C-alpha positions as a Markdown table, in Angstrom:
| # | Residue | x | y | z |
|---|---|---|---|---|
| 1 | Unk | -31.7 | 19.0 | -8.4 |
| 2 | Unk | -32.6 | 15.9 | -10.4 |
| 3 | Unk | -34.3 | 15.5 | -13.7 |
| 4 | Unk | -38.1 | 15.2 | -13.6 |
| 5 | Unk | -39.2 | 11.6 | -13.2 |
| 6 | Unk | -35.7 | 10.4 | -12.3 |
| 7 | Unk | -34.8 | 9.1 | -8.9 |
| 8 | Unk | -31.7 | 10.2 | -7.1 |
| 9 | Unk | -28.9 | 7.7 | -6.6 |
| 10 | Unk | -28.5 | 6.8 | -3.0 |
| 11 | Unk | -25.0 | 6.8 | -1.3 |
| 12 | Unk | -25.1 | 3.0 | -0.8 |
| 13 | Unk | -26.0 | 2.5 | -4.5 |
| 14 | Unk | -23.2 | 4.7 | -5.6 |
| 15 | Unk | -20.7 | 3.0 | -3.4 |
| 16 | Unk | -21.8 | -0.4 | -4.6 |
| 17 | Unk | -20.5 | 0.6 | -8.1 |
| 18 | Unk | -17.1 | 1.3 | -7.0 |
| 19 | Unk | -14.3 | -1.0 | -8.0 |
| 20 | Unk | -12.8 | -3.3 | -5.5 |
| 21 | Unk | -9.8 | -1.8 | -3.9 |
| 22 | Unk | -6.4 | -2.9 | -5.2 |
| 23 | Unk | -5.3 | -4.7 | -2.0 |
| 24 | Unk | -8.6 | -6.7 | -1.9 |
| 25 | Unk | -8.2 | -7.8 | -5.5 |
| 26 | Unk | -4.7 | -8.9 | -4.8 |
| 27 | Unk | -5.8 | -10.9 | -1.7 |
| 28 | Unk | -8.5 | -12.5 | -3.8 |
| 29 | Unk | -6.2 | -13.5 | -6.5 |
| 30 | Unk | -3.7 | -15.0 | -4.0 |
| 31 | Unk | -6.5 | -16.9 | -2.3 |
| 32 | Unk | -7.7 | -18.3 | -5.6 |
| 33 | Unk | -4.1 | -19.3 | -6.6 |
| 34 | Unk | -3.6 | -21.1 | -3.3 |
| 35 | Unk | -6.9 | -22.9 | -3.7 |
| 36 | Unk | -6.0 | -24.1 | -7.2 |
| 37 | Unk | -2.7 | -25.4 | -6.0 |
| 38 | Unk | -4.3 | -27.1 | -3.0 |
| 39 | Unk | -6.8 | -28.8 | -5.3 |
| 40 | Unk | -4.0 | -29.9 | -7.7 |
| 41 | Unk | -1.9 | -31.2 | -4.9 |
| 42 | Unk | -4.7 | -33.3 | -3.4 |
| 43 | Unk | -5.8 | -34.8 | -6.8 |
| 44 | Unk | -2.4 | -35.5 | -8.2 |
| 45 | Unk | -0.4 | -36.2 | -5.1 |
| 46 | Unk | 2.4 | -33.7 | -6.1 |
| 47 | Unk | 3.0 | -32.3 | -2.6 |
| 48 | Unk | 6.1 | -30.4 | -3.9 |
| 49 | Unk | 3.8 | -27.9 | -5.5 |
| 50 | Unk | 2.9 | -26.4 | -2.1 |
| 51 | Unk | 5.9 | -27.5 | 0.0 |
| 52 | Unk | 7.9 | -24.8 | 1.9 |
| 53 | Unk | 11.1 | -26.1 | 0.2 |
| 54 | Unk | 9.6 | -25.3 | -3.3 |
| 55 | Unk | 8.5 | -21.8 | -2.1 |
| 56 | Unk | 11.8 | -21.1 | -0.5 |
| 57 | Unk | 13.6 | -22.0 | -3.8 |
| 58 | Unk | 11.0 | -19.8 | -5.6 |
| 59 | Unk | 11.9 | -16.8 | -3.4 |
| 60 | Unk | 15.6 | -17.2 | -4.4 |
| 61 | Unk | 14.8 | -17.6 | -8.0 |
| 62 | Unk | 12.4 | -14.7 | -8.2 |
| 63 | Unk | 14.8 | -12.2 | -6.5 |
| 64 | Unk | 17.0 | -11.4 | -9.5 |
| 65 | Unk | 13.9 | -11.2 | -11.7 |
| 66 | Unk | 12.3 | -8.8 | -9.2 |
| 67 | Unk | 15.4 | -6.5 | -9.1 |
| 68 | Unk | 15.5 | -6.5 | -12.9 |
| 69 | Unk | 11.8 | -5.7 | -13.2 |
| 70 | Unk | 12.1 | -2.8 | -10.7 |
| 71 | Unk | 15.0 | -1.5 | -12.8 |
| 72 | Unk | 12.8 | -1.7 | -15.9 |
| 73 | Unk | 10.0 | 0.1 | -14.0 |
| 74 | Unk | 12.3 | 3.1 | -13.1 |
| 75 | Unk | 13.6 | 3.5 | -16.6 |
| 76 | Unk | 10.4 | 3.1 | -18.5 |
| 77 | Unk | 8.4 | 5.3 | -16.3 |
| 78 | Unk | 10.8 | 8.1 | -17.4 |
| 79 | Unk | 10.2 | 7.2 | -21.1 |
| 80 | Unk | 13.4 | 5.1 | -21.7 |
| 81 | Unk | 13.0 | 1.6 | -22.9 |
| 82 | Unk | 15.7 | -0.5 | -21.1 |
| 83 | Unk | 16.1 | -3.8 | -23.0 |
| 84 | Unk | 19.7 | -3.7 | -21.7 |
| 85 | Unk | 18.7 | -5.0 | -18.2 |
| 86 | Unk | 20.3 | -8.4 | -19.1 |
| 87 | Unk | 23.7 | -6.7 | -19.8 |
| 88 | Unk | 23.6 | -4.6 | -16.7 |
| 89 | Unk | 22.7 | -7.8 | -14.7 |
| 90 | Unk | 25.8 | -9.5 | -16.2 |
| 91 | Unk | 27.9 | -6.6 | -15.2 |
| 92 | Unk | 26.4 | -6.9 | -11.7 |
| 93 | Unk | 27.3 | -10.5 | -11.4 |
| 94 | Unk | 31.0 | -9.9 | -12.1 |
| 95 | Unk | 31.1 | -6.8 | -10.0 |
| 96 | Unk | 29.5 | -8.6 | -7.1 |
| 97 | Unk | 31.9 | -11.6 | -7.3 |
| 98 | Unk | 35.0 | -9.3 | -7.6 |
| 99 | Unk | 34.0 | -7.1 | -4.7 |
| 100 | Unk | 32.6 | -10.0 | -2.7 |
| 101 | Unk | 35.9 | -11.9 | -2.9 |
| 102 | Unk | 37.8 | -9.1 | -1.2 |
| 103 | Unk | 35.2 | -7.6 | 1.0 |
| 104 | Unk | 32.4 | -10.1 | 1.9 |
| 105 | Unk | 28.7 | -10.1 | 1.0 |
| 106 | Unk | 27.9 | -6.5 | 1.7 |
| 107 | Unk | 30.8 | -5.5 | -0.6 |
| 108 | Unk | 29.3 | -7.9 | -3.2 |
| 109 | Unk | 26.0 | -6.0 | -3.0 |
| 110 | Unk | 27.8 | -2.7 | -3.4 |
| 111 | Unk | 29.8 | -4.0 | -6.3 |
| 112 | Unk | 26.8 | -5.3 | -8.2 |
| 113 | Unk | 25.0 | -2.0 | -7.6 |
| 114 | Unk | 27.9 | 0.1 | -9.0 |
| 115 | Unk | 28.7 | -2.2 | -12.0 |
| 116 | Unk | 25.1 | -2.2 | -13.0 |
| 117 | Unk | 24.8 | 1.6 | -12.5 |
| 118 | Unk | 27.8 | 1.9 | -14.9 |
| 119 | Unk | 25.7 | 0.1 | -17.5 |
| 120 | Unk | 22.9 | 2.4 | -16.8 |
| 121 | Unk | 25.2 | 5.5 | -17.3 |
| 122 | Unk | 26.2 | 4.2 | -20.8 |
| 123 | Unk | 22.5 | 3.6 | -21.7 |
| 124 | Unk | 21.6 | 7.1 | -20.6 |
| 125 | Unk | 24.4 | 8.7 | -22.4 |
| 126 | Unk | 23.4 | 6.9 | -25.6 |
| 127 | Unk | 19.7 | 7.3 | -25.5 |
| 128 | Unk | 19.2 | 10.7 | -23.6 |
| 129 | Unk | 22.2 | 12.6 | -24.8 |
| 130 | Unk | 22.8 | 11.3 | -28.2 |
| 131 | Unk | 19.3 | 10.0 | -29.1 |
| 132 | Unk | 20.3 | 6.5 | -30.1 |
| 133 | Unk | 17.4 | 4.1 | -30.6 |
| 134 | Unk | 16.6 | 2.6 | -27.2 |
| 135 | Unk | 16.4 | -1.0 | -28.5 |
| 136 | Unk | 19.7 | -0.6 | -30.3 |
| 137 | Unk | 21.4 | 0.8 | -27.2 |
| 138 | Unk | 20.0 | -1.9 | -25.0 |
| 139 | Unk | 21.3 | -4.7 | -27.3 |
| 140 | Unk | 24.7 | -3.1 | -27.4 |
| 141 | Unk | 24.8 | -2.8 | -23.6 |
| 142 | Unk | 24.0 | -6.6 | -23.3 |
| 143 | Unk | 26.7 | -7.5 | -25.9 |
| 144 | Unk | 29.2 | -5.1 | -24.3 |
| 145 | Unk | 28.4 | -6.6 | -20.8 |
| 146 | Unk | 29.1 | -10.1 | -22.0 |
| 147 | Unk | 32.4 | -9.1 | -23.6 |
| 148 | Unk | 33.7 | -6.9 | -20.8 |
| 149 | Unk | 33.0 | -9.6 | -18.1 |
| 150 | Unk | 34.7 | -12.3 | -20.2 |
| 151 | Unk | 37.8 | -10.1 | -20.7 |
| 152 | Unk | 37.8 | -9.2 | -16.9 |
| 153 | Unk | 37.4 | -12.8 | -15.8 |
| 154 | Unk | 40.3 | -13.9 | -17.9 |
| 155 | Unk | 42.3 | -11.1 | -16.5 |
| 156 | Unk | 41.5 | -11.3 | -12.9 |
| 157 | Unk | 39.7 | -14.6 | -12.0 |
| 158 | Unk | 42.0 | -16.9 | -14.0 |
| 159 | Unk | 45.0 | -16.7 | -11.8 |
| 160 | Unk | 42.7 | -17.1 | -8.7 |
| 161 | Unk | 40.4 | -19.9 | -9.7 |
| 162 | Unk | 42.3 | -21.4 | -12.6 |
| 163 | Unk | 39.2 | -21.0 | -14.7 |
| 164 | Unk | 38.5 | -17.9 | -16.8 |
| 165 | Unk | 34.8 | -18.5 | -16.8 |
| 166 | Unk | 34.2 | -18.4 | -13.0 |
| 167 | Unk | 35.4 | -16.7 | -9.9 |
| 168 | Unk | 36.6 | -18.2 | -6.6 |
| 169 | Unk | 33.9 | -19.0 | -4.2 |
| 170 | Unk | 32.8 | -16.0 | -2.1 |
| 171 | Unk | 31.2 | -15.6 | 1.3 |
| 172 | Unk | 27.4 | -15.4 | 1.4 |
| 173 | Unk | 24.9 | -13.9 | 3.9 |
| 174 | Unk | 23.7 | -15.8 | 6.9 |
| 175 | Unk | 20.2 | -17.0 | 6.7 |
| 176 | Unk | 17.5 | -16.5 | 9.2 |
| 177 | Unk | 13.8 | -17.3 | 9.7 |
| 178 | Unk | 11.0 | -15.4 | 11.3 |
| 179 | Unk | 10.2 | -17.2 | 14.5 |
| 180 | Unk | 7.9 | -18.4 | 16.0 |
| 181 | Unk | 5.9 | -18.0 | 12.9 |
| 182 | Unk | 8.2 | -20.3 | 10.8 |
| 183 | Unk | 8.1 | -23.1 | 13.4 |
| 184 | Unk | 4.2 | -22.9 | 13.7 |
| 185 | Unk | 3.8 | -23.0 | 9.8 |
| 186 | Unk | 6.2 | -25.9 | 9.6 |
| 187 | Unk | 4.2 | -27.9 | 12.2 |
| 188 | Unk | 0.9 | -27.2 | 10.4 |
| 189 | Unk | 2.5 | -28.2 | 7.1 |
| 190 | Unk | 3.5 | -31.6 | 8.5 |
| 191 | Unk | -0.1 | -32.3 | 9.5 |
| 192 | Unk | -1.1 | -32.7 | 5.8 |
| 193 | Unk | -4.4 | -31.0 | 6.2 |
| 194 | Unk | -6.1 | -30.1 | 2.9 |
| 195 | Unk | -5.8 | -26.4 | 2.1 |
| 196 | Unk | -4.4 | -25.4 | 5.6 |
| 197 | Unk | -1.2 | -27.4 | 5.1 |
| 198 | Unk | -0.9 | -26.1 | 1.6 |
| 199 | Unk | -1.2 | -22.6 | 2.6 |
| 200 | Unk | 1.2 | -23.1 | 5.5 |
| 201 | Unk | 3.8 | -24.6 | 3.1 |
| 202 | Unk | 3.5 | -21.7 | 0.7 |
| 203 | Unk | 3.7 | -19.0 | 3.4 |
| 204 | Unk | 6.4 | -21.0 | 5.3 |
| 205 | Unk | 8.8 | -20.8 | 2.5 |
| 206 | Unk | 8.5 | -17.0 | 2.5 |
| 207 | Unk | 9.4 | -16.6 | 6.1 |
| 208 | Unk | 12.2 | -19.4 | 6.3 |
| 209 | Unk | 15.7 | -19.2 | 5.0 |
| 210 | Unk | 15.8 | -15.4 | 4.5 |
| 211 | Unk | 18.8 | -13.1 | 4.1 |
| 212 | Unk | 19.2 | -9.4 | 4.0 |
| 213 | Unk | 19.1 | -9.3 | 0.2 |
| 214 | Unk | 15.7 | -10.9 | 0.1 |
| 215 | Unk | 14.4 | -8.5 | 2.6 |
| 216 | Unk | 15.8 | -5.6 | 0.6 |
| 217 | Unk | 14.2 | -6.9 | -2.5 |
| 218 | Unk | 10.7 | -7.1 | -1.0 |
| 219 | Unk | 11.2 | -3.7 | 0.7 |
| 220 | Unk | 12.0 | -2.0 | -2.6 |
| 221 | Unk | 8.6 | -2.8 | -4.0 |
| 222 | Unk | 6.7 | -0.5 | -1.7 |
| 223 | Unk | 9.5 | 2.0 | -1.6 |
| 224 | Unk | 9.4 | 2.3 | -5.4 |
| 225 | Unk | 5.6 | 2.8 | -5.2 |
| 226 | Unk | 6.0 | 5.5 | -2.6 |
| 227 | Unk | 8.7 | 7.4 | -4.4 |
| 228 | Unk | 7.2 | 7.1 | -7.9 |
| 229 | Unk | 3.5 | 7.6 | -7.0 |
| 230 | Unk | 3.5 | 9.5 | -3.7 |
| 231 | Unk | 6.3 | 12.0 | -4.0 |
| 232 | Unk | 7.0 | 15.2 | -6.1 |
| 233 | Unk | 10.2 | 13.5 | -7.4 |
| 234 | Unk | 8.1 | 10.6 | -8.6 |
| 235 | Unk | 5.5 | 12.8 | -10.3 |
| 236 | Unk | 8.1 | 14.7 | -12.2 |
| 237 | Unk | 9.9 | 11.6 | -13.2 |
| 238 | Unk | 6.7 | 10.0 | -14.5 |
| 239 | Unk | 5.7 | 13.2 | -16.3 |
| 240 | Unk | 8.8 | 12.7 | -18.4 |
| 241 | Unk | 7.6 | 9.4 | -19.6 |
| 242 | Unk | 4.1 | 10.7 | -20.3 |
| 243 | Unk | 4.7 | 14.1 | -21.9 |
| 244 | Unk | 8.2 | 15.4 | -21.6 |
| 245 | Unk | 7.3 | 18.6 | -23.6 |
| 246 | Unk | 4.6 | 19.5 | -21.1 |
| 247 | Unk | 7.0 | 18.6 | -18.2 |
| 248 | Unk | 9.7 | 20.9 | -19.5 |
| 249 | Unk | 7.3 | 23.7 | -19.9 |
| 250 | Unk | 6.5 | 23.4 | -16.1 |
| 251 | Unk | 10.1 | 23.7 | -15.2 |
| 252 | Unk | 11.1 | 20.0 | -14.9 |
| 253 | Unk | 14.7 | 19.2 | -15.9 |
| 254 | Unk | 13.7 | 16.3 | -18.2 |
| 255 | Unk | 17.2 | 15.2 | -19.1 |
| 256 | Unk | 18.2 | 15.1 | -15.4 |
| 257 | Unk | 15.3 | 13.0 | -14.4 |
| 258 | Unk | 15.8 | 10.6 | -17.3 |
| 259 | Unk | 19.5 | 10.1 | -16.4 |
| 260 | Unk | 18.7 | 9.5 | -12.8 |
| 261 | Unk | 15.9 | 7.0 | -13.7 |
| 262 | Unk | 18.2 | 5.0 | -16.1 |
| 263 | Unk | 21.1 | 5.0 | -13.6 |
| 264 | Unk | 18.8 | 3.7 | -10.9 |
| 265 | Unk | 17.5 | 1.2 | -13.3 |
| 266 | Unk | 21.0 | -0.1 | -14.0 |
| 267 | Unk | 21.8 | -0.2 | -10.3 |
| 268 | Unk | 18.8 | -2.3 | -9.6 |
| 269 | Unk | 19.5 | -4.6 | -12.4 |
| 270 | Unk | 23.0 | -4.9 | -11.0 |
| 271 | Unk | 21.5 | -5.9 | -7.6 |
| 272 | Unk | 19.8 | -8.7 | -9.5 |
| 273 | Unk | 23.2 | -9.8 | -10.6 |
| 274 | Unk | 24.4 | -9.7 | -7.0 |
| 275 | Unk | 21.5 | -11.8 | -5.9 |
| 276 | Unk | 22.6 | -14.3 | -8.4 |
| 277 | Unk | 26.2 | -14.2 | -7.2 |
| 278 | Unk | 25.2 | -14.5 | -3.6 |
| 279 | Unk | 22.7 | -17.4 | -4.2 |
| 280 | Unk | 23.6 | -20.1 | -1.7 |
| 281 | Unk | 23.8 | -22.6 | -4.4 |
| 282 | Unk | 26.4 | -20.6 | -6.4 |
| 283 | Unk | 28.2 | -18.0 | -4.3 |
| 284 | Unk | 30.4 | -16.7 | -7.1 |
| 285 | Unk | 30.5 | -15.5 | -10.7 |
| 286 | Unk | 29.8 | -18.1 | -13.4 |
| 287 | Unk | 29.7 | -17.1 | -17.1 |
| 288 | Unk | 26.2 | -17.2 | -18.4 |
| 289 | Unk | 24.6 | -17.4 | -15.0 |
| 290 | Unk | 22.0 | -14.8 | -15.7 |
| 291 | Unk | 20.3 | -17.2 | -18.2 |
| 292 | Unk | 18.1 | -14.4 | -19.7 |
| 293 | Unk | 16.6 | -13.3 | -16.4 |
| 294 | Unk | 17.0 | -9.7 | -17.3 |
| 295 | Unk | 14.6 | -10.3 | -20.2 |
| 296 | Unk | 12.2 | -12.2 | -17.9 |
| 297 | Unk | 12.4 | -9.3 | -15.5 |
| 298 | Unk | 11.4 | -7.0 | -18.3 |
| 299 | Unk | 8.5 | -9.4 | -19.1 |
| 300 | Unk | 7.4 | -9.4 | -15.5 |
| 301 | Unk | 7.4 | -5.5 | -15.5 |
| 302 | Unk | 5.2 | -5.5 | -18.7 |
| 303 | Unk | 2.9 | -8.2 | -17.2 |
| 304 | Unk | 2.5 | -6.0 | -14.1 |
| 305 | Unk | 1.4 | -3.1 | -16.4 |
| 306 | Unk | 4.3 | -0.9 | -15.3 |
| 307 | Unk | 3.2 | -1.0 | -11.6 |
| 308 | Unk | 5.2 | -2.3 | -8.6 |
| 309 | Unk | 2.6 | -4.7 | -7.2 |
| 310 | Unk | 2.1 | -6.2 | -10.7 |
| 311 | Unk | 5.6 | -6.8 | -11.4 |
| 312 | Unk | 6.0 | -8.4 | -8.0 |
| 313 | Unk | 3.2 | -10.8 | -9.0 |
| 314 | Unk | 4.9 | -11.6 | -12.4 |
| 315 | Unk | 8.3 | -12.2 | -10.7 |
| 316 | Unk | 6.7 | -14.5 | -8.2 |
| 317 | Unk | 4.9 | -16.4 | -11.0 |
| 318 | Unk | 8.2 | -17.0 | -13.0 |
| 319 | Unk | 10.2 | -17.7 | -9.9 |
| 320 | Unk | 7.6 | -20.3 | -8.7 |
| 321 | Unk | 7.6 | -22.2 | -12.0 |
| 322 | Unk | 11.4 | -22.2 | -12.1 |
| 323 | Unk | 11.4 | -23.4 | -8.4 |
| 324 | Unk | 8.9 | -26.2 | -9.2 |
| 325 | Unk | 11.0 | -27.5 | -12.1 |
| 326 | Unk | 14.2 | -27.4 | -10.2 |
| 327 | Unk | 12.7 | -29.1 | -7.0 |
| 328 | Unk | 10.6 | -31.8 | -8.6 |
| 329 | Unk | 11.3 | -31.9 | -12.4 |
| 330 | Unk | 8.9 | -32.9 | -15.1 |
| 331 | Unk | 6.3 | -34.6 | -12.9 |
| 332 | Unk | 5.5 | -31.5 | -11.0 |
| 333 | Unk | 5.5 | -29.3 | -14.1 |
| 334 | Unk | 3.1 | -31.8 | -15.6 |
| 335 | Unk | 0.9 | -31.4 | -12.5 |
| 336 | Unk | 0.9 | -27.6 | -13.3 |
| 337 | Unk | -1.0 | -28.3 | -16.4 |
| 338 | Unk | -3.9 | -29.6 | -14.2 |
| 339 | Unk | -3.7 | -26.3 | -12.3 |
| 340 | Unk | -4.0 | -24.4 | -15.6 |
| 341 | Unk | -7.1 | -26.4 | -16.4 |
| 342 | Unk | -8.7 | -25.4 | -13.1 |
| 343 | Unk | -7.6 | -21.8 | -13.7 |
| 344 | Unk | -9.3 | -21.7 | -17.2 |
| 345 | Unk | -12.5 | -22.9 | -15.6 |
| 346 | Unk | -12.3 | -20.1 | -13.0 |
| 347 | Unk | -11.7 | -17.5 | -15.6 |
| 348 | Unk | -14.6 | -18.9 | -17.8 |
| 349 | Unk | -16.9 | -18.5 | -14.8 |
| 350 | Unk | -15.7 | -15.0 | -14.1 |
| 351 | Unk | -16.4 | -14.0 | -17.7 |
| 352 | Unk | -19.8 | -15.7 | -17.7 |
| 353 | Unk | -20.9 | -13.9 | -14.6 |
| 354 | Unk | -19.9 | -10.6 | -16.4 |
| 355 | Unk | -21.8 | -12.0 | -19.5 |
| 356 | Unk | -18.8 | -11.9 | -21.7 |
| 357 | Unk | -19.8 | -15.1 | -23.4 |
| 358 | Unk | -17.1 | -15.1 | -26.1 |
| 359 | Unk | -14.3 | -14.8 | -23.6 |
| 360 | Unk | -15.8 | -17.5 | -21.4 |
| 361 | Unk | -16.1 | -19.9 | -24.3 |
| 362 | Unk | -12.4 | -19.2 | -25.3 |
| 363 | Unk | -11.2 | -19.8 | -21.7 |
| 364 | Unk | -13.2 | -23.1 | -21.6 |
| 365 | Unk | -11.7 | -24.2 | -25.0 |
| 366 | Unk | -8.2 | -23.4 | -23.7 |
| 367 | Unk | -8.8 | -25.3 | -20.5 |
| 368 | Unk | -10.1 | -28.3 | -22.4 |
| 369 | Unk | -7.0 | -28.2 | -24.8 |
| 370 | Unk | -4.6 | -28.1 | -21.7 |
| 371 | Unk | -6.5 | -31.0 | -20.0 |
| 372 | Unk | -6.1 | -33.1 | -23.1 |
| 373 | Unk | -2.4 | -32.4 | -23.2 |
| 374 | Unk | -2.4 | -33.3 | -19.4 |
| 375 | Unk | -4.1 | -36.7 | -20.1 |
| 376 | Unk | -2.1 | -37.6 | -23.3 |
| 377 | Unk | 1.3 | -36.7 | -22.0 |
| 378 | Unk | 2.1 | -38.7 | -18.7 |
| 379 | Unk | 5.2 | -36.6 | -17.8 |
| 380 | Unk | 6.8 | -33.4 | -19.2 |
| 381 | Unk | 10.4 | -34.3 | -20.4 |
| 382 | Unk | 13.0 | -32.7 | -18.3 |
| 383 | Unk | 14.4 | -31.0 | -21.3 |
| 384 | Unk | 11.2 | -29.1 | -21.8 |
| 385 | Unk | 10.5 | -28.6 | -18.2 |
| 386 | Unk | 13.8 | -26.6 | -17.9 |
| 387 | Unk | 12.3 | -24.1 | -20.3 |
| 388 | Unk | 9.0 | -23.8 | -18.3 |
| 389 | Unk | 9.8 | -20.2 | -17.1 |
| 390 | Unk | 10.4 | -19.0 | -20.7 |
| 391 | Unk | 7.2 | -20.7 | -21.9 |
| 392 | Unk | 5.2 | -19.1 | -19.1 |
| 393 | Unk | 6.7 | -15.7 | -20.0 |
| 394 | Unk | 5.4 | -16.0 | -23.6 |
| 395 | Unk | 2.0 | -17.3 | -22.4 |
| 396 | Unk | 1.6 | -14.6 | -19.7 |
| 397 | Unk | 2.6 | -11.8 | -22.2 |
| 398 | Unk | 0.1 | -13.0 | -24.7 |
| 399 | Unk | -2.7 | -13.0 | -22.2 |
| 400 | Unk | -1.8 | -9.7 | -20.7 |
| 401 | Unk | -1.2 | -7.9 | -23.8 |
| 402 | Unk | -4.9 | -6.8 | -24.1 |
| 403 | Unk | -4.9 | -4.7 | -20.9 |
| 404 | Unk | -1.4 | -3.0 | -21.1 |
| 405 | Unk | -1.0 | 0.8 | -20.7 |
| 406 | Unk | 2.6 | 1.8 | -21.1 |
| 407 | Unk | 3.8 | 5.3 | -20.6 |
| 408 | Unk | 2.6 | 7.5 | -23.4 |
| 409 | Unk | 6.1 | 8.8 | -24.4 |
| 410 | Unk | 7.9 | 5.5 | -23.9 |
| 411 | Unk | 10.7 | 5.0 | -26.4 |
| 412 | Unk | 10.3 | 8.5 | -28.0 |
| 413 | Unk | 13.4 | 10.6 | -28.7 |
| 414 | Unk | 13.3 | 13.8 | -26.9 |
| 415 | Unk | 15.4 | 17.0 | -27.5 |
| 416 | Unk | 15.6 | 19.8 | -25.0 |
| 417 | Unk | 13.4 | 22.7 | -26.1 |
| 418 | Unk | 11.1 | 20.8 | -28.4 |
| 419 | Unk | 8.1 | 22.5 | -26.9 |
| 420 | Unk | 9.4 | 26.0 | -27.8 |
């Protein structure tokens, strides 16, 4: 039955109002990003922006950030803020180097996982059992991780490497490529065709120079989604982060799930530390090698709105910017300003189509400001270029802050039986 004088909505019309599927939106965003980089490469001559070497470096650099972001996802979906990811990653770097020195790369992975999990246990005891403020506990874990690793390095690594701040060199994983795809993409990249060669270079770096830890990192993204969103275990864990009182009233062991989530979070952060230790350019522990990547991983998780696919995009963004500045320095980072100008125009068009004129004007104004900086400054100084990932972190969080939806009970202290 329909109201008098009103026409029923047909099935095609109802379907046309549905939102674009998530996979389609992701594919569209990737296509737009590749197009913007291709235009920038053509107009600026900075071929390193889309080279397979830059992408390969980006994959290695995003891996620790990705593991840390996944660790943050598991903890915060259960309602526990884990700002101690940096400290757990520091513990993972030392544990990976120590175990890897005696047992090889797989032992390094296990060592990083175990030492990171120990940091997660401490954070869980403090926040879940004793109700310590989550931020205070996270900062304490980071400081403790720094102090413990310094002490252990002096005690164990000094006699081996004659340097208390680093370990002896350890064995890494053998690298492999996905053939014949990698060879075909390399030949297409060498042809220097606009857009095609750029896309081939970006994709070629993803399928070249791989190792088991890279494969594990990318596999953990869909695995985390399936476990957290498509299983009973994940539903119960997420309910602890949304409404622990209601979850307990339905028989969920809230404390148990929070403990498991934070320990898994620490283990994943420790894997991020192992990824740094097993990086082909390092292959060992070096004091301070995390360089704040635990915090960047936390930012990537927030940028991704506490979702696995979003945090993968955030990690890729930060890793790519870091890879560009390491491979090509200030000139390539300067060219990225041109990419930001084009991106601002695309965003302005998007908002104009949706008739959000204020947002469109703001995007155009931001693009104009970035373009002025691009024209006035001929090259970004290397000292500033090295901080490009941190600057991108601040910029991305500022832009993404308007659409964030954290778990409802995130950071709240919970005591068993509060719902009685």
